[in-house]
C-alpha positions, 0 to 999 in steps of 0.5 A: 344775931341781934339778940346775941349782941343785945346780951353781950352789950348788956353784960359789958363794961360799961353796960349798954343797950345795943338798940340805942347804940345803933339808933344813936350811931353816926353815919360815915361818908359811905353811909355806914353806921359807926357804932362805938363798940370799942368803948365797951369791954366784956370778959372773954369767958362771958363773951364765949359763953353768951355766943355759944348759947346762941350758936348751939341752936344752929345746925349743922356745925358749920352754921354754928362756926359761921355765927360765932365768927360773924359775931366776933368779927362784927361789932361785939364789945372788945374782949377783956382777958384775965391777967 
């Protein structure tokens, strides 16, 4: 999962190092790291291409779906759609 996030942020606008984002994240009152993932955008086609690359290694199919949903609902960059 971490490798996928690293590639997503490396290909986002502006590009970022995911490890640095996590390292420099602030901590909220509940002790959770607050990663500024919404400051980065990635094209929707590229987003899904990268996620699929990592998900296809998982078997059975339900693990692939779980992986994809976790990435999309986690701290992935916001999606930039073509108009």
